[in-house]
MDAnalysis code that builds the backbone (N, CA, C; Angstrom):
import MDAnalysis as mda
import numpy as np

u = mda.Universe.empty(561, n_residues=187, atom_resindex=np.repeat(np.arange(187), 3), trajectory=True)
u.add_TopologyAttr("name", ["N", "CA", "C"] * 187)
u.add_TopologyAttr("resid", np.arange(1, 188))
u.add_TopologyAttr("resname", ["MET", "PRO", "PRO", "PHE", "GLU", "ASP", "SER", "TYR", "PHE", "GLU", "PHE", "SER", "ASP", "ARG", "PRO", "VAL", "LYS", "LEU", "ARG", "GLY", "CYS", "ASP", "CYS", "PRO", "GLY", "CYS", "SER", "GLN", "PRO", "GLY", "ASP", "TYR", "ARG", "ALA", "PRO", "LYS", "ASN", "ARG", "ASP", "GLN", "LEU", "ASP", "GLN", "TYR", "PHE", "TRP", "PHE", "CYS", "LEU", "ASP", "HIS", "VAL", "ARG", "ASP", "TYR", "ASN", "ARG", "GLN", "TRP", "ASP", "TYR", "PHE", "ALA", "GLY", "MET", "SER", "VAL", "ASN", "ASP", "ILE", "GLU", "THR", "HIS", "VAL", "ARG", "LYS", "ALA", "ALA", "VAL", "TRP", "GLU", "ARG", "PRO", "SER", "TRP", "PRO", "ILE", "GLY", "GLY", "GLY", "TRP", "ARG", "ALA", "ARG", "GLU", "GLN", "ASN", "ILE", "ARG", "ASP", "GLU", "VAL", "MET", "ARG", "GLU", "PHE", "PHE", "SER", "GLU", "ALA", "ALA", "ASP", "ALA", "PRO", "PRO", "PRO", "THR", "GLN", "PRO", "MET", "PRO", "LYS", "VAL", "GLU", "ARG", "ASP", "ALA", "LEU", "LEU", "LEU", "LEU", "GLU", "LEU", "THR", "PRO", "PRO", "VAL", "SER", "PHE", "ALA", "ALA", "ILE", "LYS", "ALA", "GLN", "TYR", "ARG", "ILE", "LEU", "VAL", "LYS", "ARG", "HIS", "HIS", "PRO", "ASP", "ALA", "ASN", "GLY", "GLY", "SER", "PRO", "GLU", "SER", "GLU", "GLU", "ARG", "PHE", "LYS", "ASN", "ILE", "ASN", "GLN", "ALA", "PHE", "THR", "VAL", "LEU", "LYS", "HIS", "ILE", "TYR", "GLY", "THR", "ASP", "GLU", "ALA"])
u.atoms.positions = np.array([
    [71.863, -30.005, 25.601],
    [70.464, -30.311, 25.398],
    [70.359, -31.716, 24.823],
    [69.487, -32.543, 25.406],
    [69.380, -33.921, 24.904],
    [68.692, -33.946, 23.546],
    [68.968, -34.925, 22.752],
    [68.328, -35.004, 21.425],
    [66.819, -35.230, 21.565],
    [66.102, -34.770, 20.575],
    [64.649, -34.899, 20.556],
    [64.264, -36.358, 20.371],
    [63.352, -36.809, 21.212],
    [62.915, -38.197, 21.109],
    [61.456, -38.243, 20.710],
    [61.200, -38.875, 19.619],
    [59.842, -38.991, 19.094],
    [59.015, -39.965, 19.927],
    [59.662, -40.852, 20.619],
    [58.944, -41.877, 21.364],
    [58.158, -41.279, 22.540],
    [58.507, -40.068, 22.983],
    [57.800, -39.423, 24.084],
    [56.323, -39.270, 23.768],
    [56.023, -38.874, 22.528],
    [54.641, -38.612, 22.157],
    [53.843, -39.894, 21.949],
    [54.522, -40.975, 21.657],
    [53.825, -42.231, 21.460],
    [53.315, -42.815, 22.772],
    [54.007, -42.541, 23.852],
    [53.659, -43.147, 25.133],
    [53.268, -42.091, 26.160],
    [52.603, -41.050, 25.705],
    [52.201, -39.978, 26.605],
    [51.147, -40.495, 27.574],
    [51.121, -39.916, 28.782],
    [50.147, -40.344, 29.769],
    [48.771, -39.723, 29.525],
    [48.697, -38.727, 28.603],
    [47.410, -38.118, 28.268],
    [46.993, -38.587, 26.881],
    [46.012, -39.413, 26.822],
    [45.605, -39.901, 25.497],
    [44.914, -38.788, 24.695],
    [45.129, -38.811, 23.412],
    [44.513, -37.850, 22.516],
    [43.208, -38.451, 22.032],
    [42.120, -37.705, 22.257],
    [40.823, -38.215, 21.849],
    [40.581, -37.826, 20.399],
    [40.334, -38.782, 19.552],
    [40.038, -38.514, 18.154],
    [38.532, -38.486, 17.964],
    [38.085, -37.511, 17.227],
    [36.657, -37.389, 16.930],
    [36.371, -38.244, 15.705],
    [35.335, -39.023, 15.744],
    [34.974, -39.880, 14.627],
    [34.080, -39.156, 13.636],
    [34.028, -39.662, 12.440],
    [33.169, -39.100, 11.393],
    [31.707, -39.278, 11.802],
    [30.901, -38.222, 11.625],
    [29.485, -38.260, 11.995],
    [28.620, -39.012, 10.987],
    [29.183, -39.439, 9.898],
    [28.413, -40.190, 8.914],
    [28.223, -41.621, 9.445],
    [26.988, -42.098, 9.481],
    [26.744, -43.446, 10.031],
    [27.535, -44.512, 9.263],
    [28.181, -45.380, 10.024],
    [28.915, -46.494, 9.436],
    [30.339, -46.157, 9.031],
    [30.793, -44.910, 9.230],
    [32.153, -44.526, 8.839],
    [33.057, -44.577, 10.067],
    [34.226, -45.184, 9.922],
    [35.150, -45.300, 11.056],
    [36.344, -44.357, 10.930],
    [36.348, -43.488, 9.940],
    [37.450, -42.539, 9.741],
    [37.365, -41.412, 10.781],
    [38.504, -40.756, 11.058],
    [38.451, -39.619, 11.991],
    [37.702, -38.436, 11.351],
    [36.909, -37.733, 12.146],
    [36.151, -36.574, 11.673],
    [36.951, -35.301, 11.873],
    [37.791, -34.958, 10.903],
    [38.668, -33.799, 11.018],
    [38.074, -32.530, 10.412],
    [36.993, -32.649, 9.658],
    [36.461, -31.502, 8.911],
    [35.051, -31.172, 9.380],
    [34.834, -29.911, 9.715],
    [33.529, -29.533, 10.232],
    [32.650, -28.955, 9.119],
    [31.352, -29.121, 9.299],
    [30.360, -28.599, 8.363],
    [29.156, -28.148, 9.182],
    [28.590, -26.980, 8.879],
    [27.464, -26.489, 9.676],
    [26.251, -27.407, 9.539],
    [25.490, -27.503, 10.642],
    [24.321, -28.391, 10.643],
    [23.215, -27.852, 9.743],
    [22.928, -26.563, 9.827],
    [21.960, -25.930, 8.928],
    [22.150, -24.416, 9.009],
    [21.403, -23.672, 8.215],
    [21.625, -22.225, 8.160],
    [21.189, -21.515, 9.433],
    [20.347, -22.161, 10.255],
    [19.923, -21.554, 11.514],
    [20.874, -21.884, 12.664],
    [21.734, -22.857, 12.463],
    [22.693, -23.260, 13.498],
    [24.096, -23.254, 12.905],
    [24.574, -22.097, 12.505],
    [25.883, -22.017, 11.866],
    [27.032, -22.194, 12.855],
    [26.729, -22.176, 14.153],
    [27.773, -22.385, 15.149],
    [27.783, -23.819, 15.684],
    [26.958, -24.686, 15.140],
    [26.944, -26.098, 15.500],
    [27.328, -26.905, 14.260],
    [28.192, -27.900, 14.463],
    [28.795, -28.568, 13.314],
    [28.642, -30.083, 13.355],
    [28.639, -30.656, 12.158],
    [28.897, -32.072, 11.979],
    [30.403, -32.180, 11.763],
    [30.987, -33.299, 12.147],
    [32.406, -33.543, 11.896],
    [32.506, -34.750, 10.973],
    [33.130, -34.528, 9.811],
    [33.204, -35.573, 8.798],
    [34.644, -35.865, 8.417],
    [34.822, -37.035, 7.823],
    [36.100, -37.339, 7.174],
    [36.120, -36.580, 5.839],
    [37.253, -36.587, 5.166],
    [37.400, -35.794, 3.941],
    [36.387, -36.197, 2.869],
    [36.180, -37.477, 2.655],
    [35.241, -37.920, 1.616],
    [33.813, -37.482, 1.929],
    [33.410, -37.630, 3.183],
    [32.035, -37.287, 3.530],
    [31.804, -35.773, 3.592],
    [32.808, -35.002, 3.961],
    [32.625, -33.544, 3.955],
    [32.519, -33.036, 2.518],
    [33.220, -33.683, 1.604],
    [33.094, -33.300, 0.193],
    [31.675, -33.574, -0.311],
    [31.140, -34.742, 0.023],
    [29.765, -35.069, -0.372],
    [28.776, -34.087, 0.246],
    [28.963, -33.783, 1.530],
    [28.066, -32.854, 2.229],
    [28.111, -31.468, 1.573],
    [29.308, -30.994, 1.256],
    [29.448, -29.664, 0.647],
    [28.844, -29.607, -0.751],
    [28.928, -30.723, -1.493],
    [28.322, -30.760, -2.827],
    [26.805, -30.601, -2.739],
    [26.209, -31.123, -1.687],
    [24.759, -31.099, -1.542],
    [24.262, -29.893, -0.745],
    [25.143, -29.168, -0.091],
    [24.759, -28.045, 0.773],
    [24.214, -26.897, -0.063],
    [23.052, -26.403, 0.298],
    [22.466, -25.221, -0.343],
    [21.932, -24.330, 0.771],
    [22.631, -23.268, 1.042],
    [22.268, -22.367, 2.132],
    [20.860, -21.814, 1.959],
    [20.480, -21.525, 0.720],
    [19.196, -20.883, 0.456],
    [18.079, -21.875, 0.129],
    [18.292, -23.157, 0.372],
    [17.262, -24.159, 0.078],
    [16.005, -23.863, 0.884],
    [14.843, -23.906, 0.209],
    [13.569, -23.690, 0.869],
    [13.194, -22.230, 1.048],
    [14.020, -21.309, 0.580],
    [13.716, -19.880, 0.723],
    [13.136, -19.356, -0.584],
    [12.201, -18.420, -0.474],
    [11.643, -17.799, -1.676],
    [12.612, -16.742, -2.181],
    [12.346, -16.240, -3.371],
    [13.196, -15.195, -3.957],
    [13.191, -13.961, -3.060],
    [12.031, -13.594, -2.516],
    [11.958, -12.428, -1.632],
    [12.740, -12.648, -0.337],
    [12.686, -13.877, 0.195],
    [13.446, -14.187, 1.405],
    [14.947, -14.075, 1.140],
    [15.378, -14.558, -0.018],
    [16.799, -14.481, -0.376],
    [17.209, -13.024, -0.523],
    [16.388, -12.219, -1.202],
    [16.693, -10.796, -1.380],
    [16.790, -10.080, -0.036],
    [15.862, -10.375, 0.879],
    [15.889, -9.779, 2.218],
    [17.160, -10.175, 2.949],
    [17.535, -11.457, 2.843],
    [18.750, -11.934, 3.500],
    [19.989, -11.212, 2.954],
    [20.068, -11.057, 1.637],
    [21.217, -10.395, 1.020],
    [21.286, -8.934, 1.456],
    [20.138, -8.255, 1.501],
    [20.117, -6.852, 1.939],
    [20.545, -6.705, 3.395],
    [20.092, -7.618, 4.266],
    [20.510, -7.568, 5.666],
    [22.009, -7.834, 5.790],
    [22.521, -8.764, 5.006],
    [23.941, -9.094, 5.061],
    [24.791, -7.916, 4.598],
    [24.256, -7.065, 3.714],
    [25.012, -5.915, 3.218],
    [25.306, -4.914, 4.324],
    [24.482, -4.887, 5.384],
    [24.715, -3.971, 6.512],
    [25.040, -4.770, 7.772],
    [25.599, -5.943, 7.609],
    [26.037, -6.808, 8.696],
    [24.904, -7.132, 9.664],
    [23.702, -7.251, 9.110],
    [22.498, -7.600, 9.857],
    [22.256, -6.664, 11.034],
    [22.630, -5.394, 10.836],
    [22.375, -4.361, 11.833],
    [21.201, -3.514, 11.348],
    [20.402, -2.973, 12.246],
    [19.302, -2.116, 11.801],
    [19.829, -0.816, 11.224],
    [19.107, -0.258, 10.273],
    [19.495, 1.037, 9.706],
    [18.243, 1.909, 9.612],
    [18.449, 3.216, 9.651],
    [17.351, 4.167, 9.632],
    [17.621, 5.207, 8.574],
    [16.574, 5.850, 8.061],
    [16.795, 6.914, 7.094],
    [17.500, 8.098, 7.753],
    [18.238, 8.816, 6.940],
    [18.960, 9.978, 7.443],
    [17.942, 11.033, 7.872],
    [18.158, 11.631, 9.030],
    [17.200, 12.580, 9.591],
    [17.278, 13.965, 8.979],
    [16.394, 14.842, 9.464],
    [16.293, 16.203, 8.952],
    [17.538, 17.028, 9.224],
    [18.278, 16.719, 10.279],
    [19.499, 17.466, 10.579],
    [20.506, 17.368, 9.444],
    [20.574, 16.216, 8.839],
    [21.510, 16.031, 7.729],
    [21.092, 16.870, 6.525],
    [19.781, 16.962, 6.297],
    [19.312, 17.735, 5.142],
    [19.750, 19.191, 5.246],
    [19.673, 19.758, 6.450],
    [20.093, 21.144, 6.640],
    [21.594, 21.287, 6.383],
    [22.396, 20.342, 6.888],
    [23.849, 20.402, 6.646],
    [24.155, 20.245, 5.168],
    [23.436, 19.346, 4.496],
    [23.654, 19.148, 3.064],
    [23.327, 20.425, 2.289],
    [22.245, 21.092, 2.652],
    [21.880, 22.340, 1.979],
    [22.943, 23.409, 2.219],
    [23.488, 23.486, 3.435],
    [24.559, 24.448, 3.724],
    [25.789, 24.169, 2.868],
    [26.135, 22.903, 2.713],
    [27.285, 22.539, 1.870],
    [27.021, 22.944, 0.425],
    [25.809, 22.660, -0.071],
    [25.465, 23.052, -1.443],
    [25.569, 24.561, -1.621],
    [25.031, 25.317, -0.658],
    [25.077, 26.775, -0.749],
    [26.513, 27.273, -0.797],
    [27.372, 26.688, 0.044],
    [28.778, 27.102, 0.068],
    [29.466, 26.804, -1.262],
    [29.212, 25.617, -1.796],
    [29.817, 25.241, -3.086],
    [29.330, 26.174, -4.188],
    [28.032, 26.473, -4.194],
    [27.492, 27.353, -5.235],
    [28.052, 28.764, -5.110],
    [28.252, 29.270, -3.872],
    [28.859, 30.596, -3.701],
    [30.256, 30.609, -4.293],
    [31.054, 29.550, -3.995],
    [32.407, 29.466, -4.548],
    [32.361, 29.380, -6.068],
    [31.445, 28.585, -6.586],
    [31.334, 28.422, -8.030],
    [31.007, 29.754, -8.704],
    [30.019, 30.477, -8.155],
    [29.619, 31.727, -8.795],
    [30.648, 32.820, -8.607],
    [31.440, 32.774, -7.524],
    [32.497, 33.774, -7.379],
    [33.590, 33.521, -8.409],
    [33.881, 32.242, -8.709],
    [34.850, 31.911, -9.751],
    [34.262, 32.203, -11.128],
    [32.953, 31.970, -11.281],
    [32.311, 32.188, -12.574],
    [32.227, 33.665, -12.918],
    [32.293, 34.547, -11.916],
    [32.252, 35.988, -12.196],
    [33.472, 36.412, -13.004],
    [34.599, 35.722, -12.815],
    [35.817, 36.039, -13.570],
    [35.802, 35.416, -14.960],
    [34.932, 34.451, -15.191],
    [34.863, 33.742, -16.472],
    [34.123, 34.586, -17.496],
    [34.314, 34.272, -18.780],
    [33.576, 35.011, -19.810],
    [32.079, 34.756, -19.695],
    [31.263, 35.663, -20.209],
    [29.821, 35.484, -20.093],
    [29.373, 34.213, -20.820],
    [28.312, 33.579, -20.318],
    [27.857, 32.335, -20.944],
    [27.340, 32.574, -22.352],
    [27.505, 31.563, -23.186],
    [27.040, 31.656, -24.563],
    [25.581, 31.219, -24.621],
    [24.974, 31.395, -25.772],
    [23.592, 30.975, -25.966],
    [23.501, 29.451, -25.819],
    [22.409, 28.952, -25.278],
    [22.263, 27.499, -25.195],
    [22.262, 26.867, -26.585],
    [22.848, 25.690, -26.664],
    [22.978, 25.006, -27.950],
    [21.675, 24.290, -28.285],
    [21.194, 24.416, -29.514],
    [19.982, 23.695, -29.914],
    [20.208, 22.181, -29.858],
    [19.151, 21.448, -29.588],
    [19.228, 19.989, -29.479],
    [19.707, 19.356, -30.785],
    [19.285, 19.918, -31.899],
    [19.688, 19.362, -33.208],
    [21.200, 19.421, -33.354],
    [21.792, 20.559, -32.939],
    [23.236, 20.709, -33.039],
    [23.952, 19.757, -32.074],
    [23.439, 19.649, -30.841],
    [24.048, 18.733, -29.872],
    [24.012, 17.291, -30.381],
    [22.866, 16.875, -30.928],
    [22.737, 15.509, -31.447],
    [23.679, 15.267, -32.616],
    [23.798, 16.253, -33.500],
    [24.685, 16.097, -34.655],
    [26.142, 15.988, -34.210],
    [26.549, 16.817, -33.235],
    [27.926, 16.740, -32.729],
    [28.172, 15.410, -32.027],
    [27.182, 14.952, -31.294],
    [27.306, 13.669, -30.611],
    [27.462, 12.531, -31.617],
    [26.714, 12.581, -32.696],
    [26.802, 11.558, -33.731],
    [28.178, 11.556, -34.388],
    [28.790, 12.758, -34.494],
    [30.137, 12.855, -35.061],
    [31.219, 12.665, -33.994],
    [30.805, 12.281, -32.788],
    [31.725, 12.008, -31.685],
    [32.551, 13.243, -31.312],
    [31.897, 14.399, -31.270],
    [32.546, 15.654, -30.910],
    [31.841, 16.273, -29.707],
    [32.586, 17.051, -28.934],
    [31.998, 17.773, -27.808],
    [32.198, 19.265, -28.022],
    [31.151, 20.075, -27.773],
    [31.254, 21.513, -27.971],
    [32.155, 22.142, -26.912],
    [32.707, 23.296, -27.133],
    [32.696, 24.078, -28.363],
    [33.679, 23.493, -29.376],
    [33.330, 23.638, -30.660],
    [34.145, 23.068, -31.714],
    [34.042, 23.955, -32.959],
    [35.131, 24.025, -33.678],
    [35.136, 24.839, -34.908],
    [34.660, 23.998, -36.083],
    [34.277, 24.672, -37.166],
    [33.810, 23.929, -38.333],
    [34.948, 23.124, -38.964],
    [36.187, 23.616, -38.842],
    [37.332, 22.869, -39.381],
    [37.480, 21.522, -38.660],
    [37.267, 21.525, -37.349],
    [37.358, 20.275, -36.587],
    [36.202, 19.342, -36.956],
    [35.013, 19.916, -37.190],
    [33.855, 19.115, -37.609],
    [34.152, 18.438, -38.943],
    [34.706, 19.220, -39.862],
    [35.007, 18.706, -41.199],
    [36.049, 17.583, -41.133],
    [37.080, 17.765, -40.303],
    [38.126, 16.751, -40.181],
    [37.552, 15.454, -39.588],
    [36.720, 15.578, -38.550],
    [36.106, 14.401, -37.931],
    [35.147, 13.718, -38.900],
    [34.419, 14.521, -39.706],
    [33.506, 13.979, -40.700],
    [34.261, 13.106, -41.699],
    [35.389, 13.587, -42.171],
    [36.181, 12.813, -43.145],
    [36.672, 11.497, -42.550],
    [37.091, 11.530, -41.279],
    [37.573, 10.308, -40.625],
    [36.442, 9.285, -40.514],
    [35.275, 9.752, -40.060],
    [34.148, 8.835, -39.865],
    [33.594, 8.300, -41.174],
    [33.582, 9.127, -42.218],
    [33.091, 8.678, -43.524],
    [33.971, 7.551, -44.052],
    [35.284, 7.707, -43.915],
    [36.186, 6.645, -44.371],
    [35.998, 5.363, -43.555],
    [35.794, 5.519, -42.258],
    [35.665, 4.352, -41.380],
    [34.354, 3.602, -41.616],
    [33.260, 4.328, -41.853],
    [31.951, 3.693, -41.917],
    [31.380, 3.578, -43.332],
    [32.167, 3.837, -44.356],
    [31.678, 3.718, -45.725],
    [31.316, 2.259, -45.993],
    [30.152, 2.013, -46.602],
    [29.725, 0.624, -46.845],
    [30.716, -0.188, -47.671],
    [31.401, 0.442, -48.623],
    [32.371, -0.292, -49.446],
    [33.560, -0.748, -48.604],
    [33.903, 0.009, -47.583],
    [35.032, -0.363, -46.727],
    [34.634, -1.431, -45.711],
    [33.337, -1.676, -45.542],
    [32.850, -2.643, -44.554],
    [32.079, -3.788, -45.203],
    [32.379, -4.094, -46.427],
    [31.768, -5.234, -47.103],
    [30.269, -5.095, -47.310],
    [29.767, -3.887, -47.471],
    [28.347, -3.670, -47.710],
    [27.468, -3.932, -46.501],
    [28.016, -3.822, -45.313],
    [27.269, -4.082, -44.082],
    [26.111, -3.096, -43.939],
    [24.895, -3.593, -43.661],
    [23.746, -2.691, -43.486],
    [23.919, -1.740, -42.293],
    [24.595, -2.204, -41.231],
    [24.823, -1.337, -40.075],
    [25.725, -0.170, -40.441],
    [26.795, -0.455, -41.194],
    [27.706, 0.625, -41.572],
    [27.037, 1.565, -42.574],
    [26.163, 1.037, -43.434],
    [25.449, 1.888, -44.380],
    [24.530, 2.864, -43.645],
    [23.825, 2.365, -42.611],
    [22.936, 3.220, -41.819],
    [23.744, 4.271, -41.065],
    [24.862, 3.858, -40.478],
    [25.736, 4.798, -39.756],
    [26.278, 5.855, -40.725],
    [26.657, 5.441, -41.918],
    [27.167, 6.356, -42.942],
    [26.120, 7.410, -43.284],
    [24.862, 6.982, -43.455],
    [23.784, 7.931, -43.761],
    [23.591, 8.929, -42.626],
    [23.618, 8.442, -41.396],
    [23.454, 9.325, -40.242],
    [24.584, 10.335, -40.126],
    [25.808, 9.915, -40.428],
    [26.957, 10.831, -40.389],
    [26.784, 11.919, -41.430],
    [26.377, 11.546, -42.649],
    [26.162, 12.544, -43.705],
    [25.062, 13.528, -43.324],
    [23.990, 13.024, -42.753],
    [22.895, 13.893, -42.346],
    [23.350, 14.853, -41.243],
    [24.110, 14.366, -40.262],
    [24.608, 15.231, -39.185],
    [25.526, 16.302, -39.741],
    [26.381, 15.928, -40.692],
    [27.290, 16.914, -41.275],
    [26.505, 17.986, -42.034],
    [25.459, 17.589, -42.747],
    [24.617, 18.546, -43.479],
    [23.958, 19.520, -42.499],
    [23.464, 19.016, -41.393],
    [22.838, 19.877, -40.378],
    [23.858, 20.874, -39.838],
    [25.062, 20.403, -39.530],
    [26.084, 21.293, -38.979],
    [26.553, 22.322, -40.007],
    [26.628, 21.932, -41.292],
    [26.974, 22.915, -42.337],
    [25.941, 24.027, -42.359],
    [24.682, 23.671, -42.244],
    [23.611, 24.660, -42.263],
    [23.695, 25.562, -41.027],
    [23.946, 24.991, -39.860],
    [24.017, 25.775, -38.626],
    [25.220, 26.708, -38.636],
    [26.378, 26.216, -39.103],
    [27.584, 27.039, -39.116],
    [27.610, 27.973, -40.323],
    [26.609, 27.880, -41.186],
    [26.476, 28.815, -42.304],
    [27.583, 28.712, -43.316],
    [27.934, 27.534, -43.740],
    [28.977, 27.362, -44.751],
    [28.494, 26.381, -45.792],
    [29.005, 26.543, -46.998],
    [28.664, 25.648, -48.084],
    [29.841, 24.764, -48.445],
    [30.842, 24.701, -47.598],
    [32.021, 23.879, -47.873],
    [31.636, 22.414, -47.854],
    [32.449, 21.606, -48.517],
    [32.226, 20.160, -48.483],
    [33.432, 19.455, -47.961],
])
């Protein structure tokens, strides 16, 4: 195999046409394309590197559009600018059948479960939530969590912060409510 000769490309019989920069007065080759406007994204200007940088700095796709026009454009782009329709009535029937099947399975499993307990009063739920606990919970667990939170949010431990003082008061009040509900006088 003969050695590669670079001179072949210099004297080719087919000249290579170079595209010039579209910026008036520029003699550099136009190697970089930029869209003409948002309505003609498939038609381009061809610029040299310096001029394409300037063009890109000034390019604003949404220039001249109102906020509603921009929102509409973004929503259309989310579905690839294809039309969409609301789900029809046939789907609603299938969805209801799926729900019915799930509920049948749930209640057949629930038949083996222990009977449901009385609904929890809102005061108790709020107090447990304030103590960062989820029901069901024993009073011993409430007491342990109360001690942890009191130490963490005590105003003396937080430099007298008004936020920690308010949180401390709320924790004490929640614990008092739970002591009353659980029927104990322990501290």
